[in-house]
N, C-alpha and C positions, 0 to 999 in steps of 0.2 A: 189147942192152946188154951191155956189156963186163965181164969178171970183176973188172977194177979198178973198175967202178963197184959190182959187185955185192959184192965182198969187201972193200969198204973199211971200214977200222975206224970205228966209231961214235966220236966224240970222249967223251973221258972226262968224266963228269959234273964239273961245278964243286963243288969242296969246300965242304962245309957251313960256313957261317961260324961262327967260334967263338962261341960262346954268351957274350953279354954279361951280365957279373955284375951282379945288381940292386943298384942303389944303396942303400948303407947307410942305414938310416932316420936322418933327423935326429934328434939328441937332444931330448928334450922340453924346451921352455925351463924353467929352475930357477924354482921358486916363490919370489917374494921374502919373505924372511922378516919374520913377523909382528912390528910393533913392540912391543918390550917395555911391558908395562904400566907406566903411572906410578905410582911408589910411593905408596900410599895415606897420606894426612896423618896424622901421629901424633896420637892422640887427646890432647886436653886433659888435662892432669894435674887429676885431682880435687882440688877446694878442699879445703886443709888446714883441718880445724876449729881455730878459735883455742883455745888451751888453757885450760881452765876457770881464772879468777882464782884466785889463792891469797889468800883473804880474810886469811889470819894475816899476810901480807907486803904487802897492797895498804894505801898510806896513807890515812888519813882524809881525805875531801875538806876542800879550804881554805874554812872559812865565809866567806860573803860580807861584806864591811866593813858593819856598821851604819851604816844612813842618818844623815847629819847631822841634828841636830835641827832641826825646822821653825822658821822664824821666828816670832815671836809675832805673831798676827793682831791688827790695831789695832782691828778691828771684829769683837767677839766675837758669834757669832750668838744668843746667848742672855743673858738678864740674869744669869743665874747664873754663867756663865763671865765676864760682864762684872764680876760681883761677886768672881770668882775674882781677876781681874786687878787690881782695885781692892785687895783684900786681900793679894795677894802669896801666896796659898797654893792649893794644888790643891782642887778640889771634887769629890766624889764623884758617881758616878752617882745614888745615892740621894738627893741634895740635888737635882740636877737634875731628877729625876723627881716632885719635889713638886707637887702640884696646888693650885689656889688656887680652884676654882669660879667662873673668870672667865666672865661672859657672852659671847656672840660678839661679836667686834669690831665696832665701829661702822665703817661705811664713811666714808672721809674725804670730805667734800662737794667736788665740783669748785667751782674758784674761779669767784667771781661773774663773769659776762659784763661786759664793758667797754663802758660805755655810749659810743656813737660821738660823743657831744657833749663828753664829759670822760674821754678815755681815762686820763689822768694821774691819776684818782682811784681807780684799780682797785688792789686789794690783791693782789699774786700770791702771797703766803704769809701765815700768820699761824695763829690758833686761833679755833676757834669756841666758843660758851658751854659746850658739853658737853665740853670737854677735847680735843676731836680736832683736831691740827694739820694743815694741809694747805700745798701748795707743796713746792718742793725744800728738802730738808734744809740744801744748801749755802747757801741764803737764810736758813734759821733759825739756822745756826751765826753765833758773832759774828764781825763783820768783823775785820780786823787793827787792833789799837789802835794809838794814836800809839807811834811808838819800837819797833814790832815788824815783824817780816817773816815770810813763810812759814817753818817749821820744816823738819826732816829729815823722810824718808819714814818712816811708822810702820809698820813690818813691810811687808806685801805689798799694803797698801792706798793707798799714796801719802801726801801730806801735805794734800790738799784733794779729798776724794772722797765721792760719794754713792753708796749701793748700793741697787738695787731689791729688790723681794721675791724675784725669780727669783735674783738673785746671793746673797741672804741663803740661800735653800734651797740653793744650791751650797755655801755654807760650812757649812752644817749637815753635808752629806754629809762634808765635808773633815774638820770637827772631831771627828766621832764615827766616822771610819774606823778607828780604832786599837781600839775597842772590842769585845767579842766580839759575835758577830753577834745573839744574841737581846737582849742589852742595847743593841746599837747601834739596832736597830729600834725597840725600845720608847722609847729616849730620843729618836730622830727623831721619831716620833709626838708626844711630849709637847712638844717643842720647837716643832714646827710647829702646835701646838694654841694656843701663845700669840698667833698670829695677828700675827707679825711682817711689818711692811709696808715699812719702809725704815730705813736707817741712814746716818750721816754722820760724817765725822772730818775734823779740821782741826788742824794743829800750828802753833805761833807761836813764834819765836825773839827774843829780846831783840837788840839792835844789838851788844852786847859779846858774844854768844853765850856767856852764862854762866848762862841759863836756857832751858830749852825747856817749853813748856806744850801739852799734846795735850787738845783736847776731842772728846767722842764724843757723838752722839745716836742712841739705839736706840728706834725706834717701835713699840709692840705693845699690847696690851691694858691698859687703865688699872688695873684691879685688880692684874695681874700687875707692872706697874710699881711701884705703890706696895709690894707685897709685897716685890719684889727690892730697893728701896730701903731698906725697914726692915731687910731681911736684911743689906746691907751696912753699914749704920749699926751693927747689933749686933755685927758682925765688927770694925768700926773701934773701938768701945767697948772691945774685948777688950784690957785693958792688958798681958796676956801676949803678944800678938802686935803690938800697935802702941802709938805715941805718940799722945797725943790732940792734934789740931790746932786751929786758931783756929774759932770759929763763923762763919757766913756771915750777915751782917746782914739782918734781913727775912726769912730762910728757916729755919724752925725744924725742917722735916723735913730738911734737908741737912746732910751730915756731912763733914768733913776729918780726915785722920789721917795718920801718918807710920810706915810700917812700920819695926819695930825693926831698928837697925843697931848696929853696933860703934862706940864713942866714936873720934873721930878720923878718920872716913871723910871723904873730900875731896868726894864727892858725897853729896846727899840727896834724897829723894823725898817727895812729898807726894800725896795721893790724896783726890778727893772726889767726892759723888755725891748727886744730888737727883733728884726726880721733879716733872714739870709736865704734867699730863694724861696723855696717851699716850706721853710721851716721858721716858725713863730718860737723865739727863745725867751724865757721868761726866767728870772731869778728872785728867790726870797731871802732875803738875809734876816737873821733875828739873833739878838745877842745882848750881852751887858751893856748898858749905856755909859759912855758914848760909844757908838759902833767904830771900828776901824773901817771907815767908808773907804778909803784908798786900796786897803787889802782886798775888800770885797769886789770894787770895780775892777781891780785887776784880774780876779777871778772870771768875771763876767766877760771881759775883754778877750780873756785866752779862749773862752768858750766860742765866742764869735769868730775868731780867728780859726779855730779848728774846723770852722764850717765854711770857710772862704771860699769863693767861687775862683777859678773854674773847678778847683779841686780841695778837698779838705787836707788840711796838713796833718801829718801823722807825728 
C-alpha cells in the first residue's frame, strides 16, 4: 500500500449545524373581557304618605239637596191618613195608633157561581148582608156620570185604579218610611191590624174642566171603618179648621166640609166622608169658586147608594 494511501489526510468532519433557535412560544390568546353587568333597576320610590288633612282648612262637605216632597198619594193606606187628607191637616203617630178592638176581618165571600143556564143573572160585585163587599172596587166605584170624563191622575195612583192587599202593604212601607224605626214598626203593625183588603180611586172632570171630583174606596174592618168615619166627621165639625158643607140626603153618618181658606181664593175645595159596611168612602172636590156643592153632593150620594146594603145597586 503506498504512503499516499496511508498518509492521506482524513477529511475534515462536517461542521456541526448551527443550533436552530427554539421557536418563540405563541402568546396565549387574550381572554375576552367579561361583559359589564347590567345596571340594577333603580328601586321604585317609596310611596309618599299623603299629608294628614288640615281639618282647620278643609271645607265642610256640601250637604246633599233635600229630596223633593213626595206627591200626595191618592190612596192613603190607612183610614187615619185618609182622614188626614180629608181634613187637610197632619195626623200624629199617636192618633194613627189608636186601637178600636175590632174583631178579625171577615173574609169576603167569593162571587156566586154563574149558572150555566142564565149567566147574565150573576152579580160580579156587590155587598152581602153582613156588610162585606165583594168584587173589584173599580166596579163598585161610581161610573162616569153624564157630562163627565175621567179626570187627571191623582198622585202616583192614576185616575182609575184598584189596589190589592199586597199593594196596600207596600204603601204602608212607603207611608211610614220617614218615621223613626221604633215608631215605624209599631205603626206598621197597627195599620196592618186593620185588615185592609183593597182600595180604589177614580177621578171625574166636568166637560168645561172647572171641577174635578175624586172618589176613593178603602176596604178594611167594619168597626174601624165606622170609627174613622166618625173621627173624620169630628174633624169636619171643627169650625176652627173647616167650613160646614151641605148634608148628604139619606145618609146621616156622611159629612161634607170645606177647609178654611182666605176670602177671594179662586179655587175652592170640599171634602166628604162616609161609611158603608167595610168600605170607607171619601170624596175630594176641587174647582173654580164658588163650587157647585149640590152637584158634587149628588155624586157622593150616588156613590154611597151604589154600595148600599144588602147589595150594591147596578
